[in-house]
Structure formats: structure tokens, C-alpha cells
C-alpha positions as CSV (number, residue, x, y, z in Angstrom):
1,M,0.0,33.7,-39.8
2,K,-3.0,34.5,-38.1
3,L,-4.8,31.5,-36.6
4,P,-8.6,31.5,-36.8
5,I,-10.4,32.1,-33.3
6,K,-12.0,28.6,-33.6
7,N,-8.3,26.8,-33.7
8,L,-7.1,29.2,-31.1
9,S,-9.4,28.4,-28.3
10,I,-8.8,24.3,-28.8
11,F,-5.4,25.1,-29.1
12,S,-5.7,26.8,-25.5
13,L,-7.7,23.9,-24.2
14,V,-5.2,21.1,-25.2
15,S,-2.3,23.4,-23.7
16,I,-4.2,24.0,-20.3
17,S,-4.9,20.0,-20.1
18,L,-1.6,19.2,-21.1
19,C,0.0,21.5,-18.3
20,L,-2.4,20.0,-16.0
21,L,-1.8,16.4,-16.7
22,T,2.2,16.8,-16.6
23,S,2.1,19.0,-13.7
24,C,1.2,16.5,-11.2
25,S,2.8,16.0,-8.0
26,T,3.6,13.1,-5.7
27,S,1.8,13.1,-2.1
28,T,3.3,10.1,-0.6
29,H,5.1,12.1,1.9
30,Q,3.0,11.8,5.4
31,K,3.4,14.3,8.5
32,S,2.6,13.9,11.9
33,S,3.2,14.8,15.2
34,A,2.8,13.9,18.4
35,Y,3.8,14.5,21.8
36,N,7.0,12.4,23.5
37,P,6.4,12.4,27.4
38,D,9.9,11.2,27.8
39,T,11.4,14.2,26.3
40,Q,8.4,16.5,27.3
41,E,8.8,17.8,23.5
42,V,6.2,18.0,20.2
43,E,7.8,15.7,17.7
44,H,7.2,16.0,13.8
45,Y,7.3,12.9,12.2
46,N,8.0,12.9,8.1
47,Y,7.2,9.6,6.7
48,G,9.1,9.0,3.2
49,P,7.9,7.4,0.3
50,L,10.2,4.2,0.7
51,Y,9.5,1.3,2.7
52,Q,13.0,-1.0,3.2
53,L,13.7,-4.5,4.8
54,K,16.7,-6.5,5.4
55,A,17.4,-9.5,6.3
56,E,20.0,-12.6,6.2
57,L,17.9,-15.2,4.6
58,I,21.2,-17.6,5.2
59,P,23.4,-16.3,7.9
60,E,26.9,-15.0,6.7
61,N,26.0,-16.1,3.2
62,L,22.9,-14.4,1.5
63,V,21.6,-10.8,2.4
64,F,18.3,-9.9,1.3
65,T,16.9,-6.6,0.8
66,L,13.5,-5.5,-0.2
67,V,12.4,-1.9,-1.6
68,T,9.1,-0.7,-1.8
69,Q,8.8,2.8,-3.5
70,L,5.1,4.7,-3.4
71,E,3.9,6.4,-6.4
72,K,0.9,8.7,-5.9
73,K,-0.1,11.1,-8.6
74,T,-2.3,14.1,-7.9
75,L,-3.2,17.6,-9.4
76,P,-1.4,20.1,-7.5
77,G,-2.9,21.4,-4.1
78,A,-5.7,19.0,-4.5
79,Y,-4.8,16.4,-2.2
80,T,-4.0,19.0,0.3
81,I,-7.8,21.1,-0.2
82,K,-9.1,17.8,0.1
83,E,-7.5,16.6,3.4
84,Y,-7.8,20.3,4.9
85,T,-11.6,20.2,4.1
86,R,-12.0,16.9,5.2
87,R,-13.0,15.4,2.2
88,L,-10.7,12.4,1.4
89,L,-11.9,9.3,-0.1
90,P,-10.8,6.0,0.7
91,N,-9.2,6.1,-2.7
92,D,-7.0,9.2,-1.7
93,Y,-5.1,7.2,0.7
94,M,-4.0,4.5,-2.0
95,A,-1.0,4.8,-4.0
96,K,1.3,2.2,-6.3
97,S,4.2,0.5,-5.0
98,N,7.2,-0.6,-7.1
99,T,9.1,-3.2,-5.5
100,S,12.4,-4.9,-5.9
101,I,14.5,-7.4,-4.4
102,Y,18.4,-7.2,-4.2
103,L,20.0,-10.6,-3.3
104,Q,23.7,-10.7,-2.4
105,N,25.6,-13.5,-2.0
106,I,28.5,-13.2,0.5
107,S,29.8,-16.7,0.0
108,E,32.3,-18.8,-2.0
109,Q,29.2,-21.0,-3.6
110,T,26.5,-20.3,-6.2
111,I,23.3,-20.3,-4.1
112,S,20.0,-21.1,-5.9
113,L,16.6,-19.7,-4.4
114,D,13.3,-20.4,-5.8
115,L,11.1,-17.2,-4.5
116,I,7.7,-19.1,-4.0
117,T,5.6,-15.4,-3.0
118,I,6.3,-12.8,-1.4
119,S,3.3,-10.8,0.0
120,L,2.9,-7.4,1.4
121,E,-0.2,-6.3,3.8
122,N,-1.5,-9.8,2.5
123,H,-1.3,-8.8,-1.1
124,H,0.7,-11.2,-3.5
125,L,3.5,-9.3,-5.5
126,P,2.7,-10.1,-9.3
127,L,6.3,-11.3,-10.5
128,S,7.3,-13.1,-7.1
129,Q,7.2,-16.5,-8.4
130,R,10.7,-17.0,-10.1
131,S,14.1,-19.0,-9.8
132,I,17.3,-17.1,-9.4
133,M,20.8,-18.6,-9.4
134,L,23.2,-16.3,-7.2
135,P,27.0,-16.5,-8.3
136,A,29.7,-16.2,-5.5
137,H,30.3,-12.7,-4.4
138,D,27.3,-11.2,-6.8
139,T,24.4,-9.2,-6.4
140,V,21.0,-9.2,-8.0
141,S,18.3,-7.1,-8.4
142,V,15.2,-8.2,-9.1
143,P,11.7,-6.2,-10.2
144,L,8.7,-7.8,-8.4
145,G,5.9,-5.6,-9.8
146,E,3.5,-3.2,-8.3
147,I,0.3,-3.4,-6.0
148,S,-1.7,-0.5,-4.0
149,I,-0.7,0.2,-0.7
150,D,-2.6,2.7,1.9
151,L,-0.4,5.6,2.4
152,R,-1.0,5.9,6.0
153,L,1.0,2.7,6.9
154,T,4.4,3.1,8.8
155,T,4.9,-0.6,8.7
156,L,4.3,-3.5,6.1
157,N,3.4,-7.1,7.1
158,T,6.0,-9.0,4.8
159,R,5.8,-12.6,3.8
160,I,8.2,-14.5,2.2
161,E,7.9,-18.0,1.0
162,Y,11.1,-19.3,-0.8
163,L,12.9,-22.7,-1.3
164,I,17.2,-22.2,-1.0
165,S,19.8,-24.8,-2.3
166,G,23.5,-24.6,-3.0
167,P,26.5,-26.7,-2.3
168,G,26.8,-27.3,1.4
169,I,23.4,-25.9,2.1
170,Q,20.6,-28.1,2.9
171,E,17.5,-27.7,0.8
172,E,15.1,-25.9,2.6
173,H,11.7,-25.0,2.2
174,L,11.1,-21.7,4.5
175,E,8.3,-19.2,5.1
176,K,9.1,-16.1,7.2
177,E,7.4,-13.1,8.4
178,F,9.1,-9.3,8.7
179,D,7.9,-5.8,9.1
180,M,9.1,-3.8,6.4
181,L,9.6,-0.3,8.0
182,R,8.7,3.2,6.2
183,K,11.7,5.6,6.5
184,I,11.0,8.3,8.7
185,T,12.8,12.0,9.7
186,I,11.9,13.2,13.5
187,K,12.2,17.0,14.0
188,K,11.7,18.3,17.5
189,D,10.3,21.6,18.6
190,K,12.8,23.7,20.8
């Protein structure tokens, strides 16, 4: 069966557009280099697409882990060309972040946690307001939604406001600030 030329060109255009759309790549890895005067070597830093924060909300009872995964879709090579020609726009530095918390109750009792708000770089996560019951020796994962984050940041200022209660735990309304660090690998020149 022979396709008419008109349909073949439309088919080709659709195929090419699908290839371009599906071949998007992520450019959330950031690289930089710096001279370390202590070791007198040039160090190359590779920042991954993951931020992580781990803290004990109640010492020896409740462990809180906050994980943020960056996602940035670009056409293959487009970000590199724009970066090389110094034509990056402010929007090119922004990426979506999917954030989740993991709560681990390591005590012998049920703990109630009311999240009032969690914010990253002064942007409130959309699903952070909720109540969570944590049975003894249980771990709970809670997705918190997504916001835009600047790819150039290596540390995220994180603010958590919550109300905590449980048997043997005095009900407390707390507000804490943490620095959530981006995963980094360092390679030295020899």
C-alpha cells in the first residue's frame, strides 16, 4: 500500500515531534570547580538532583526525613548550548521539585503529628497541612507536592511548623528551621 505524499509528510512531522517530545532529558546535575588552598588541588563538584534532611523531632522517639527530588525537562543539548553561549534565562535555572517526608516512630507508643506547614526557600509545600498517626515502630511516607526551586542552590532553607502529642509526650507546638543539603560528589585533580 502506497501512502500519498501529503499524508506521508504529516506522518513524518508527527513522528519527528513525538521523537523530540519523548527524548527530553533532565539537566538537574550541576557541576562546578574550585581551588582548595588546603590541599592545593582543583576540586570538581557534581551536585545531584536530590536534597535530603534527616532530624529527630522527638529525640530517640520520632525520626523525620525530608527528601526533595528535582526534575527539569529540556531538549537534548539545548541547556548546554544556552549555557555555553551564555543565553540562559531565569526560567532555565528553575526546576520542579517533588517532596516527600518519611516519619519513623521508634518508640513503644503511638504518636500524633499535625503538620501545620513545611516550606522550602519560603515557598509553602501545597499538601503539608495534615494530621498523621504513627503507630509504635512504624514508618509512614507522605507526599507533599511540588514547587519550583532554583537549580543553582546547594542548600535549601527549610521551615517546619508542627504540633506533636502522644502518651507520655507533652503536647507541643514547635517551629524549627533546618538546612536541607543537596547530594554532592567531589572529584580531585591528580
